[in-house]
C-alpha positions in Angstrom: 6.2 1.1 9.5 2.8 2.6 9.4 4.4 6.1 8.3 5.7 4.2 5.2 2.2 2.5 4.3 0.6 5.9 4.7 2.9 7.6 2.4 2.5 4.8 -0.3 -1.7 5.1 -0.1 -1.5 8.8 -0.2 1.1 8.8 -3.2 -1.5 6.3 -5.1 -4.3 9.0 -4.7 -2.0 11.6 -5.7 -1.4 9.5 -8.8 -4.6 9.5 -9.4 -5.2 13.1 -8.7 -2.7 14.0 -11.3 -4.3 11.7 -13.9 -7.4 13.1 -13.4 -6.4 16.6 -13.1 -4.3 16.4 -16.6 -7.7 14.7 -18.0 -10.0 17.7 -16.7 -7.3 20.5 -17.7 -7.4 19.1 -21.4 -11.1 19.7 -21.1 -12.2 15.8 -21.2 -13.5 15.3 -17.9 -12.7 12.7 -15.4 -14.1 9.7 -17.0 -11.4 9.4 -19.5 -9.1 9.1 -16.6 -11.2 5.6 -15.5 -8.8 4.0 -18.2 -6.2 3.9 -15.7 -8.3 1.9 -13.3 -6.5 -1.1 -13.9 -3.1 0.3 -12.7 -4.7 1.9 -9.9 -6.0 -1.3 -8.8 -2.7 -3.7 -9.2 -0.7 -0.6 -7.6 -3.4 -0.9 -4.6 -3.1 -4.6 -4.3 0.5 -4.4 -4.5 0.8 -1.8 -1.6 -1.7 -3.9 0.3 0.1 -7.1 -0.1 3.3 -5.7 0.8 1.5 -4.4 4.1 0.2 -8.0 5.1 3.1 -9.4 4.3 5.4 -7.0 6.5 2.6 -7.6 9.3 2.6 -11.7 9.0 6.8 -11.6 9.5 6.3 -9.1 12.3 3.8 -11.7 14.1 6.3 -14.3 13.2 9.3 -12.7 14.4 7.5 -11.8 17.7 6.5 -15.6 18.2 10.1 -16.5 17.7 11.3 -13.9 19.8 8.5 -15.0 22.8 9.6 -18.6 22.2 13.4 -18.2 22.2 12.9 -15.9 25.5 10.8 -18.9 27.0 13.7 -21.4 26.3 16.3 -19.2 27.8 14.1 -19.1 31.1 14.6 -22.8 31.7 
């Protein structure tokens, strides 16, 4: 799970770097790349949301597993 989200965050950094690289290569500097900031924030939020959802689901499954293991003991 951690590996997948590290890749996702690194991919986001790669997207931003590519946009800045193209902007700088065209001679416009890095400031025009800021126009994509809403997209970057949305993608970052989406990755973070999925990460949090997955952590919550894992904790929920762990609790359910422990509860079912406790009932089997009796």
